[in-house]
mmJSON file of the N, C-alpha and C atoms, coordinates in Angstrom:
{"data_MODEL":{"atom_site":{
"group_PDB":["ATOM","ATOM","ATOM","ATOM","ATOM","ATOM","ATOM","ATOM","ATOM","ATOM","ATOM","ATOM","ATOM","ATOM","ATOM","ATOM","ATOM","ATOM","ATOM","ATOM","ATOM","ATOM","ATOM","ATOM","ATOM","ATOM","ATOM","ATOM","ATOM","ATOM","ATOM","ATOM","ATOM","ATOM","ATOM","ATOM","ATOM","ATOM","ATOM","ATOM","ATOM","ATOM","ATOM","ATOM","ATOM","ATOM","ATOM","ATOM","ATOM","ATOM","ATOM","ATOM","ATOM","ATOM","ATOM","ATOM","ATOM","ATOM","ATOM","ATOM","ATOM","ATOM","ATOM","ATOM","ATOM","ATOM","ATOM","ATOM","ATOM","ATOM","ATOM","ATOM","ATOM","ATOM","ATOM","ATOM","ATOM","ATOM","ATOM","ATOM","ATOM","ATOM","ATOM","ATOM","ATOM","ATOM","ATOM","ATOM","ATOM","ATOM","ATOM","ATOM","ATOM","ATOM","ATOM","ATOM","ATOM","ATOM","ATOM","ATOM","ATOM","ATOM","ATOM","ATOM","ATOM","ATOM","ATOM","ATOM","ATOM","ATOM","ATOM","ATOM","ATOM","ATOM","ATOM","ATOM","ATOM","ATOM","ATOM","ATOM","ATOM","ATOM","ATOM","ATOM","ATOM","ATOM","ATOM","ATOM","ATOM","ATOM","ATOM","ATOM","ATOM","ATOM","ATOM","ATOM","ATOM","ATOM","ATOM","ATOM","ATOM","ATOM","ATOM","ATOM","ATOM","ATOM","ATOM","ATOM","ATOM","ATOM","ATOM","ATOM","ATOM","ATOM","ATOM","ATOM","ATOM","ATOM","ATOM","ATOM","ATOM","ATOM","ATOM","ATOM","ATOM","ATOM","ATOM","ATOM","ATOM","ATOM","ATOM","ATOM","ATOM","ATOM","ATOM","ATOM","ATOM","ATOM","ATOM","ATOM","ATOM","ATOM","ATOM","ATOM","ATOM","ATOM","ATOM","ATOM","ATOM","ATOM","ATOM","ATOM"],
"id":[1,2,3,4,5,6,7,8,9,10,11,12,13,14,15,16,17,18,19,20,21,22,23,24,25,26,27,28,29,30,31,32,33,34,35,36,37,38,39,40,41,42,43,44,45,46,47,48,49,50,51,52,53,54,55,56,57,58,59,60,61,62,63,64,65,66,67,68,69,70,71,72,73,74,75,76,77,78,79,80,81,82,83,84,85,86,87,88,89,90,91,92,93,94,95,96,97,98,99,100,101,102,103,104,105,106,107,108,109,110,111,112,113,114,115,116,117,118,119,120,121,122,123,124,125,126,127,128,129,130,131,132,133,134,135,136,137,138,139,140,141,142,143,144,145,146,147,148,149,150,151,152,153,154,155,156,157,158,159,160,161,162,163,164,165,166,167,168,169,170,171,172,173,174,175,176,177,178,179,180,181,182,183,184,185,186,187,188,189,190,191,192],
"type_symbol":["N","C","C","N","C","C","N","C","C","N","C","C","N","C","C","N","C","C","N","C","C","N","C","C","N","C","C","N","C","C","N","C","C","N","C","C","N","C","C","N","C","C","N","C","C","N","C","C","N","C","C","N","C","C","N","C","C","N","C","C","N","C","C","N","C","C","N","C","C","N","C","C","N","C","C","N","C","C","N","C","C","N","C","C","N","C","C","N","C","C","N","C","C","N","C","C","N","C","C","N","C","C","N","C","C","N","C","C","N","C","C","N","C","C","N","C","C","N","C","C","N","C","C","N","C","C","N","C","C","N","C","C","N","C","C","N","C","C","N","C","C","N","C","C","N","C","C","N","C","C","N","C","C","N","C","C","N","C","C","N","C","C","N","C","C","N","C","C","N","C","C","N","C","C","N","C","C","N","C","C","N","C","C","N","C","C","N","C","C","N","C","C"],
"label_atom_id":["N","CA","C","N","CA","C","N","CA","C","N","CA","C","N","CA","C","N","CA","C","N","CA","C","N","CA","C","N","CA","C","N","CA","C","N","CA","C","N","CA","C","N","CA","C","N","CA","C","N","CA","C","N","CA","C","N","CA","C","N","CA","C","N","CA","C","N","CA","C","N","CA","C","N","CA","C","N","CA","C","N","CA","C","N","CA","C","N","CA","C","N","CA","C","N","CA","C","N","CA","C","N","CA","C","N","CA","C","N","CA","C","N","CA","C","N","CA","C","N","CA","C","N","CA","C","N","CA","C","N","CA","C","N","CA","C","N","CA","C","N","CA","C","N","CA","C","N","CA","C","N","CA","C","N","CA","C","N","CA","C","N","CA","C","N","CA","C","N","CA","C","N","CA","C","N","CA","C","N","CA","C","N","CA","C","N","CA","C","N","CA","C","N","CA","C","N","CA","C","N","CA","C","N","CA","C","N","CA","C","N","CA","C","N","CA","C","N","CA","C","N","CA","C"],
"label_alt_id":[null,null,null,null,null,null,null,null,null,null,null,null,null,null,null,null,null,null,null,null,null,null,null,null,null,null,null,null,null,null,null,null,null,null,null,null,null,null,null,null,null,null,null,null,null,null,null,null,null,null,null,null,null,null,null,null,null,null,null,null,null,null,null,null,null,null,null,null,null,null,null,null,null,null,null,null,null,null,null,null,null,null,null,null,null,null,null,null,null,null,null,null,null,null,null,null,null,null,null,null,null,null,null,null,null,null,null,null,null,null,null,null,null,null,null,null,null,null,null,null,null,null,null,null,null,null,null,null,null,null,null,null,null,null,null,null,null,null,null,null,null,null,null,null,null,null,null,null,null,null,null,null,null,null,null,null,null,null,null,null,null,null,null,null,null,null,null,null,null,null,null,null,null,null,null,null,null,null,null,null,null,null,null,null,null,null,null,null,null,null,null,null],
"label_comp_id":["UNK","UNK","UNK","UNK","UNK","UNK","UNK","UNK","UNK","UNK","UNK","UNK","UNK","UNK","UNK","UNK","UNK","UNK","UNK","UNK","UNK","UNK","UNK","UNK","UNK","UNK","UNK","UNK","UNK","UNK","UNK","UNK","UNK","UNK","UNK","UNK","UNK","UNK","UNK","UNK","UNK","UNK","UNK","UNK","UNK","UNK","UNK","UNK","UNK","UNK","UNK","UNK","UNK","UNK","UNK","UNK","UNK","UNK","UNK","UNK","UNK","UNK","UNK","UNK","UNK","UNK","UNK","UNK","UNK","UNK","UNK","UNK","UNK","UNK","UNK","UNK","UNK","UNK","UNK","UNK","UNK","UNK","UNK","UNK","UNK","UNK","UNK","UNK","UNK","UNK","UNK","UNK","UNK","UNK","UNK","UNK","UNK","UNK","UNK","UNK","UNK","UNK","UNK","UNK","UNK","UNK","UNK","UNK","UNK","UNK","UNK","UNK","UNK","UNK","UNK","UNK","UNK","UNK","UNK","UNK","UNK","UNK","UNK","UNK","UNK","UNK","UNK","UNK","UNK","UNK","UNK","UNK","UNK","UNK","UNK","UNK","UNK","UNK","UNK","UNK","UNK","UNK","UNK","UNK","UNK","UNK","UNK","UNK","UNK","UNK","UNK","UNK","UNK","UNK","UNK","UNK","UNK","UNK","UNK","UNK","UNK","UNK","UNK","UNK","UNK","UNK","UNK","UNK","UNK","UNK","UNK","UNK","UNK","UNK","UNK","UNK","UNK","UNK","UNK","UNK","UNK","UNK","UNK","UNK","UNK","UNK","UNK","UNK","UNK","UNK","UNK","UNK"],
"label_asym_id":["A","A","A","A","A","A","A","A","A","A","A","A","A","A","A","A","A","A","A","A","A","A","A","A","A","A","A","A","A","A","A","A","A","A","A","A","A","A","A","A","A","A","A","A","A","A","A","A","A","A","A","A","A","A","A","A","A","A","A","A","A","A","A","A","A","A","A","A","A","A","A","A","A","A","A","A","A","A","A","A","A","A","A","A","A","A","A","A","A","A","A","A","A","A","A","A","A","A","A","A","A","A","A","A","A","A","A","A","A","A","A","A","A","A","A","A","A","A","A","A","A","A","A","A","A","A","A","A","A","A","A","A","A","A","A","A","A","A","A","A","A","A","A","A","A","A","A","A","A","A","A","A","A","A","A","A","A","A","A","A","A","A","A","A","A","A","A","A","A","A","A","A","A","A","A","A","A","A","A","A","A","A","A","A","A","A","A","A","A","A","A","A"],
"label_entity_id":["1","1","1","1","1","1","1","1","1","1","1","1","1","1","1","1","1","1","1","1","1","1","1","1","1","1","1","1","1","1","1","1","1","1","1","1","1","1","1","1","1","1","1","1","1","1","1","1","1","1","1","1","1","1","1","1","1","1","1","1","1","1","1","1","1","1","1","1","1","1","1","1","1","1","1","1","1","1","1","1","1","1","1","1","1","1","1","1","1","1","1","1","1","1","1","1","1","1","1","1","1","1","1","1","1","1","1","1","1","1","1","1","1","1","1","1","1","1","1","1","1","1","1","1","1","1","1","1","1","1","1","1","1","1","1","1","1","1","1","1","1","1","1","1","1","1","1","1","1","1","1","1","1","1","1","1","1","1","1","1","1","1","1","1","1","1","1","1","1","1","1","1","1","1","1","1","1","1","1","1","1","1","1","1","1","1","1","1","1","1","1","1"],
"label_seq_id":[1,1,1,2,2,2,3,3,3,4,4,4,5,5,5,6,6,6,7,7,7,8,8,8,9,9,9,10,10,10,11,11,11,12,12,12,13,13,13,14,14,14,15,15,15,16,16,16,17,17,17,18,18,18,19,19,19,20,20,20,21,21,21,22,22,22,23,23,23,24,24,24,25,25,25,26,26,26,27,27,27,28,28,28,29,29,29,30,30,30,31,31,31,32,32,32,33,33,33,34,34,34,35,35,35,36,36,36,37,37,37,38,38,38,39,39,39,40,40,40,41,41,41,42,42,42,43,43,43,44,44,44,45,45,45,46,46,46,47,47,47,48,48,48,49,49,49,50,50,50,51,51,51,52,52,52,53,53,53,54,54,54,55,55,55,56,56,56,57,57,57,58,58,58,59,59,59,60,60,60,61,61,61,62,62,62,63,63,63,64,64,64],
"pdbx_PDB_ins_code":[null,null,null,null,null,null,null,null,null,null,null,null,null,null,null,null,null,null,null,null,null,null,null,null,null,null,null,null,null,null,null,null,null,null,null,null,null,null,null,null,null,null,null,null,null,null,null,null,null,null,null,null,null,null,null,null,null,null,null,null,null,null,null,null,null,null,null,null,null,null,null,null,null,null,null,null,null,null,null,null,null,null,null,null,null,null,null,null,null,null,null,null,null,null,null,null,null,null,null,null,null,null,null,null,null,null,null,null,null,null,null,null,null,null,null,null,null,null,null,null,null,null,null,null,null,null,null,null,null,null,null,null,null,null,null,null,null,null,null,null,null,null,null,null,null,null,null,null,null,null,null,null,null,null,null,null,null,null,null,null,null,null,null,null,null,null,null,null,null,null,null,null,null,null,null,null,null,null,null,null,null,null,null,null,null,null,null,null,null,null,null,null],
"Cartn_x":[-0.44,-0.524,-1.717,-1.886,-3.181,-3.327,-2.821,-2.546,-2.513,-2.837,-2.764,-4.499,-5.525,-6.755,-7.553,-7.838,-7.634,-6.409,-5.955,-5.097,-4.384,-2.854,-2.63,-2.739,-2.294,-2.183,-4.016,-4.943,-6.063,-6.79,-6.062,-6.02,-5.289,-4.085,-3.546,-4.055,-4.967,-5.633,-6.715,-7.545,-8.778,-8.084,-7.089,-6.919,-6.181,-5.663,-5.169,-3.552,-2.735,-1.305,-1.192,0.133,0.88,0.235,1.063,1.371,-0.085,-0.888,-2.859,-3.133,-2.818,-3.547,-2.636,-1.299,-0.692,-1.41,-1.148,-1.784,-3.383,-4.381,-5.8,-5.849,-5.544,-5.297,-4.988,-3.978,-3.267,-4.425,-4.908,-5.619,-7.379,-7.419,-8.984,-8.325,-7.246,-6.941,-6.466,-6.059,-5.905,-7.414,-8.408,-9.802,-10.173,-10.031,-10.649,-10.023,-8.843,-8.264,-8.677,-8.739,-9.108,-10.846,-11.947,-13.118,-13.266,-12.213,-12.693,-11.311,-10.443,-9.11,-9.129,-10.35,-10.048,-10.336,-11.005,-11.225,-9.951,-8.926,-7.304,-6.615,-6.484,-6.581,-5.581,-6.413,-6.149,-4.987,-4.802,-4.19,-4.295,-5.569,-5.562,-6.106,-6.749,-7.096,-6.694,-5.67,-5.215,-6.212,-5.878,-6.897,-6.577,-4.862,-4.958,-5.547,-5.632,-6.453,-8.125,-8.264,-9.797,-9.859,-8.878,-8.978,-8.968,-8.218,-7.98,-9.295,-9.828,-11.396,-12.349,-12.121,-13.415,-12.782,-11.898,-11.71,-11.916,-11.882,-11.85,-13.422,-14.12,-15.717,-16.281,-15.561,-16.264,-16.731,-16.818,-17.023,-16.807,-15.536,-14.628,-13.878,-13.835,-12.934,-11.483,-11.045,-9.707,-9.681,-9.549,-9.634,-8.371,-7.961,-6.779,-6.403],
"Cartn_y":[6.372,5.44,4.711,4.42,4.122,2.691,2.005,0.446,-0.314,0.72,0.498,-0.096,0.644,0.31,0.15,-0.885,-2.233,-2.99,-3.704,-4.131,-5.26,-5.037,-5.503,-7.293,-7.772,-8.937,-9.409,-9.149,-9.483,-9.205,-8.228,-8.104,-9.086,-9.57,-10.74,-11.977,-12.36,-13.55,-13.784,-12.664,-12.626,-12.703,-12.349,-12.551,-13.693,-13.922,-15.59,-15.402,-14.453,-14.363,-12.83,-12.155,-11.094,-10.752,-11.577,-10.943,-11.065,-11.625,-11.625,-9.794,-10.026,-8.914,-7.388,-7.632,-6.682,-6.01,-7.291,-7.289,-6.889,-6.989,-7.039,-5.702,-5.21,-3.761,-2.51,-3.196,-1.774,-2.061,-3.221,-2.864,-1.998,-2.437,-1.535,-0.254,-0.017,1.619,2.369,1.214,1.996,1.997,1.224,1.646,3.193,3.066,3.986,5.462,5.232,6.711,6.753,5.92,6.11,6.73,5.909,6.339,7.708,8.224,9.258,10.275,10.64,11.15,12.69,13.166,14.691,14.063,13.064,12.616,12.208,12.132,12.061,13.046,14.304,15.299,16.18,16.155,16.912,16.247,15.01,13.531,13.901,14.171,13.841,12.613,12.01,10.556,9.691,8.443,8.044,7.014,6.513,5.235,4.1,3.688,2.756,2.518,3.534,3.627,3.205,3.73,3.432,2.119,1.801,0.21,-1.1,-0.578,-1.562,-1.626,-0.653,-0.439,-0.83,-0.908,-1.5,-3.013,-3.709,-5.148,-5.738,-4.689,-5.301,-5.309,-4.668,-3.844,-5.453,-5.712,-7.152,-6.45,-5.216,-4.619,-5.085,-5.286,-6.412,-7.796,-8.471,-10.013,-9.862,-10.986,-11.189,-12.423,-13.097,-14.818,-15.026,-16.369,-16.97,-16.8],
"Cartn_z":[-2.868,-3.925,-4.595,-6.212,-6.768,-6.402,-6.199,-6.208,-4.397,-4.023,-2.509,-2.49,-2.555,-2.233,-3.807,-4.58,-3.422,-3.123,-2.141,-2.092,-3.18,-3.618,-4.887,-4.637,-3.658,-3.422,-3.556,-3.297,-3.684,-5.192,-5.771,-7.278,-7.737,-7.39,-8.052,-7.95,-6.73,-6.273,-7.632,-7.734,-8.312,-9.59,-9.924,-11.481,-11.644,-11.35,-11.424,-10.996,-11.788,-11.828,-11.736,-11.691,-11.736,-13.204,-14.321,-15.365,-16.187,-15.762,-16.004,-15.575,-14.045,-13.801,-14.775,-15.184,-15.9,-16.623,-17.722,-19.144,-18.941,-18.167,-18.014,-17.577,-16.377,-16.202,-17.315,-17.724,-18.481,-20.304,-20.269,-21.31,-21.547,-19.851,-19.862,-19.576,-19.073,-18.751,-20.634,-21.143,-22.899,-23.036,-23.156,-23.592,-22.608,-21.252,-20.63,-21.524,-21.846,-22.554,-23.77,-24.548,-25.841,-25.958,-24.968,-24.894,-24.054,-23.521,-22.807,-22.624,-23.378,-23.262,-22.652,-22.618,-21.503,-20.35,-19.933,-18.486,-17.274,-18.298,-17.727,-17.806,-18.489,-18.968,-17.709,-16.624,-15.218,-14.513,-14.869,-14.391,-12.675,-12.239,-10.612,-10.602,-11.353,-11.143,-12.834,-12.521,-13.656,-13.953,-15.423,-16.103,-15.113,-14.75,-14.39,-12.669,-12.446,-10.697,-11.372,-12.171,-12.426,-12.69,-13.892,-14.09,-13.073,-12.284,-11.178,-10.123,-10.046,-8.855,-9.815,-11.253,-11.698,-11.693,-11.873,-12.001,-10.733,-9.381,-7.951,-7.685,-8.344,-8.337,-9.172,-10.427,-11.141,-12.348,-12.519,-14.006,-14.947,-14.976,-15.596,-15.289,-16.323,-15.554,-16.547,-16.491,-17.03,-17.058,-17.977,-18.635,-18.643,-19.167,-19.368,-20.899],
"occupancy":[1.0,1.0,1.0,1.0,1.0,1.0,1.0,1.0,1.0,1.0,1.0,1.0,1.0,1.0,1.0,1.0,1.0,1.0,1.0,1.0,1.0,1.0,1.0,1.0,1.0,1.0,1.0,1.0,1.0,1.0,1.0,1.0,1.0,1.0,1.0,1.0,1.0,1.0,1.0,1.0,1.0,1.0,1.0,1.0,1.0,1.0,1.0,1.0,1.0,1.0,1.0,1.0,1.0,1.0,1.0,1.0,1.0,1.0,1.0,1.0,1.0,1.0,1.0,1.0,1.0,1.0,1.0,1.0,1.0,1.0,1.0,1.0,1.0,1.0,1.0,1.0,1.0,1.0,1.0,1.0,1.0,1.0,1.0,1.0,1.0,1.0,1.0,1.0,1.0,1.0,1.0,1.0,1.0,1.0,1.0,1.0,1.0,1.0,1.0,1.0,1.0,1.0,1.0,1.0,1.0,1.0,1.0,1.0,1.0,1.0,1.0,1.0,1.0,1.0,1.0,1.0,1.0,1.0,1.0,1.0,1.0,1.0,1.0,1.0,1.0,1.0,1.0,1.0,1.0,1.0,1.0,1.0,1.0,1.0,1.0,1.0,1.0,1.0,1.0,1.0,1.0,1.0,1.0,1.0,1.0,1.0,1.0,1.0,1.0,1.0,1.0,1.0,1.0,1.0,1.0,1.0,1.0,1.0,1.0,1.0,1.0,1.0,1.0,1.0,1.0,1.0,1.0,1.0,1.0,1.0,1.0,1.0,1.0,1.0,1.0,1.0,1.0,1.0,1.0,1.0,1.0,1.0,1.0,1.0,1.0,1.0,1.0,1.0,1.0,1.0,1.0,1.0],
"B_iso_or_equiv":[0.0,0.0,0.0,0.0,0.0,0.0,0.0,0.0,0.0,0.0,0.0,0.0,0.0,0.0,0.0,0.0,0.0,0.0,0.0,0.0,0.0,0.0,0.0,0.0,0.0,0.0,0.0,0.0,0.0,0.0,0.0,0.0,0.0,0.0,0.0,0.0,0.0,0.0,0.0,0.0,0.0,0.0,0.0,0.0,0.0,0.0,0.0,0.0,0.0,0.0,0.0,0.0,0.0,0.0,0.0,0.0,0.0,0.0,0.0,0.0,0.0,0.0,0.0,0.0,0.0,0.0,0.0,0.0,0.0,0.0,0.0,0.0,0.0,0.0,0.0,0.0,0.0,0.0,0.0,0.0,0.0,0.0,0.0,0.0,0.0,0.0,0.0,0.0,0.0,0.0,0.0,0.0,0.0,0.0,0.0,0.0,0.0,0.0,0.0,0.0,0.0,0.0,0.0,0.0,0.0,0.0,0.0,0.0,0.0,0.0,0.0,0.0,0.0,0.0,0.0,0.0,0.0,0.0,0.0,0.0,0.0,0.0,0.0,0.0,0.0,0.0,0.0,0.0,0.0,0.0,0.0,0.0,0.0,0.0,0.0,0.0,0.0,0.0,0.0,0.0,0.0,0.0,0.0,0.0,0.0,0.0,0.0,0.0,0.0,0.0,0.0,0.0,0.0,0.0,0.0,0.0,0.0,0.0,0.0,0.0,0.0,0.0,0.0,0.0,0.0,0.0,0.0,0.0,0.0,0.0,0.0,0.0,0.0,0.0,0.0,0.0,0.0,0.0,0.0,0.0,0.0,0.0,0.0,0.0,0.0,0.0,0.0,0.0,0.0,0.0,0.0,0.0],
"pdbx_formal_charge":[null,null,null,null,null,null,null,null,null,null,null,null,null,null,null,null,null,null,null,null,null,null,null,null,null,null,null,null,null,null,null,null,null,null,null,null,null,null,null,null,null,null,null,null,null,null,null,null,null,null,null,null,null,null,null,null,null,null,null,null,null,null,null,null,null,null,null,null,null,null,null,null,null,null,null,null,null,null,null,null,null,null,null,null,null,null,null,null,null,null,null,null,null,null,null,null,null,null,null,null,null,null,null,null,null,null,null,null,null,null,null,null,null,null,null,null,null,null,null,null,null,null,null,null,null,null,null,null,null,null,null,null,null,null,null,null,null,null,null,null,null,null,null,null,null,null,null,null,null,null,null,null,null,null,null,null,null,null,null,null,null,null,null,null,null,null,null,null,null,null,null,null,null,null,null,null,null,null,null,null,null,null,null,null,null,null,null,null,null,null,null,null],
"auth_seq_id":[1,1,1,2,2,2,3,3,3,4,4,4,5,5,5,6,6,6,7,7,7,8,8,8,9,9,9,10,10,10,11,11,11,12,12,12,13,13,13,14,14,14,15,15,15,16,16,16,17,17,17,18,18,18,19,19,19,20,20,20,21,21,21,22,22,22,23,23,23,24,24,24,25,25,25,26,26,26,27,27,27,28,28,28,29,29,29,30,30,30,31,31,31,32,32,32,33,33,33,34,34,34,35,35,35,36,36,36,37,37,37,38,38,38,39,39,39,40,40,40,41,41,41,42,42,42,43,43,43,44,44,44,45,45,45,46,46,46,47,47,47,48,48,48,49,49,49,50,50,50,51,51,51,52,52,52,53,53,53,54,54,54,55,55,55,56,56,56,57,57,57,58,58,58,59,59,59,60,60,60,61,61,61,62,62,62,63,63,63,64,64,64],
"auth_comp_id":["UNK","UNK","UNK","UNK","UNK","UNK","UNK","UNK","UNK","UNK","UNK","UNK","UNK","UNK","UNK","UNK","UNK","UNK","UNK","UNK","UNK","UNK","UNK","UNK","UNK","UNK","UNK","UNK","UNK","UNK","UNK","UNK","UNK","UNK","UNK","UNK","UNK","UNK","UNK","UNK","UNK","UNK","UNK","UNK","UNK","UNK","UNK","UNK","UNK","UNK","UNK","UNK","UNK","UNK","UNK","UNK","UNK","UNK","UNK","UNK","UNK","UNK","UNK","UNK","UNK","UNK","UNK","UNK","UNK","UNK","UNK","UNK","UNK","UNK","UNK","UNK","UNK","UNK","UNK","UNK","UNK","UNK","UNK","UNK","UNK","UNK","UNK","UNK","UNK","UNK","UNK","UNK","UNK","UNK","UNK","UNK","UNK","UNK","UNK","UNK","UNK","UNK","UNK","UNK","UNK","UNK","UNK","UNK","UNK","UNK","UNK","UNK","UNK","UNK","UNK","UNK","UNK","UNK","UNK","UNK","UNK","UNK","UNK","UNK","UNK","UNK","UNK","UNK","UNK","UNK","UNK","UNK","UNK","UNK","UNK","UNK","UNK","UNK","UNK","UNK","UNK","UNK","UNK","UNK","UNK","UNK","UNK","UNK","UNK","UNK","UNK","UNK","UNK","UNK","UNK","UNK","UNK","UNK","UNK","UNK","UNK","UNK","UNK","UNK","UNK","UNK","UNK","UNK","UNK","UNK","UNK","UNK","UNK","UNK","UNK","UNK","UNK","UNK","UNK","UNK","UNK","UNK","UNK","UNK","UNK","UNK","UNK","UNK","UNK","UNK","UNK","UNK"],
"auth_asym_id":["A","A","A","A","A","A","A","A","A","A","A","A","A","A","A","A","A","A","A","A","A","A","A","A","A","A","A","A","A","A","A","A","A","A","A","A","A","A","A","A","A","A","A","A","A","A","A","A","A","A","A","A","A","A","A","A","A","A","A","A","A","A","A","A","A","A","A","A","A","A","A","A","A","A","A","A","A","A","A","A","A","A","A","A","A","A","A","A","A","A","A","A","A","A","A","A","A","A","A","A","A","A","A","A","A","A","A","A","A","A","A","A","A","A","A","A","A","A","A","A","A","A","A","A","A","A","A","A","A","A","A","A","A","A","A","A","A","A","A","A","A","A","A","A","A","A","A","A","A","A","A","A","A","A","A","A","A","A","A","A","A","A","A","A","A","A","A","A","A","A","A","A","A","A","A","A","A","A","A","A","A","A","A","A","A","A","A","A","A","A","A","A"],
"auth_atom_id":["N","CA","C","N","CA","C","N","CA","C","N","CA","C","N","CA","C","N","CA","C","N","CA","C","N","CA","C","N","CA","C","N","CA","C","N","CA","C","N","CA","C","N","CA","C","N","CA","C","N","CA","C","N","CA","C","N","CA","C","N","CA","C","N","CA","C","N","CA","C","N","CA","C","N","CA","C","N","CA","C","N","CA","C","N","CA","C","N","CA","C","N","CA","C","N","CA","C","N","CA","C","N","CA","C","N","CA","C","N","CA","C","N","CA","C","N","CA","C","N","CA","C","N","CA","C","N","CA","C","N","CA","C","N","CA","C","N","CA","C","N","CA","C","N","CA","C","N","CA","C","N","CA","C","N","CA","C","N","CA","C","N","CA","C","N","CA","C","N","CA","C","N","CA","C","N","CA","C","N","CA","C","N","CA","C","N","CA","C","N","CA","C","N","CA","C","N","CA","C","N","CA","C","N","CA","C","N","CA","C","N","CA","C","N","CA","C","N","CA","C","N","CA","C"],
"pdbx_PDB_model_num":[1,1,1,1,1,1,1,1,1,1,1,1,1,1,1,1,1,1,1,1,1,1,1,1,1,1,1,1,1,1,1,1,1,1,1,1,1,1,1,1,1,1,1,1,1,1,1,1,1,1,1,1,1,1,1,1,1,1,1,1,1,1,1,1,1,1,1,1,1,1,1,1,1,1,1,1,1,1,1,1,1,1,1,1,1,1,1,1,1,1,1,1,1,1,1,1,1,1,1,1,1,1,1,1,1,1,1,1,1,1,1,1,1,1,1,1,1,1,1,1,1,1,1,1,1,1,1,1,1,1,1,1,1,1,1,1,1,1,1,1,1,1,1,1,1,1,1,1,1,1,1,1,1,1,1,1,1,1,1,1,1,1,1,1,1,1,1,1,1,1,1,1,1,1,1,1,1,1,1,1,1,1,1,1,1,1,1,1,1,1,1,1]
}}}
């Protein structure tokens, strides 16, 4: 499962809330799809997985 690494609990704590996490990760995933749609065409790697890892690594932040 994609969101097991990093752990969901860690992501929620870092985002501040479940809602904030969902909104932030989904917005970033949409950006990734629009920037490079062919990268996700084979469906081996999912944009939500990439976005969650980027958030965990600090590539982007979620603000209230």
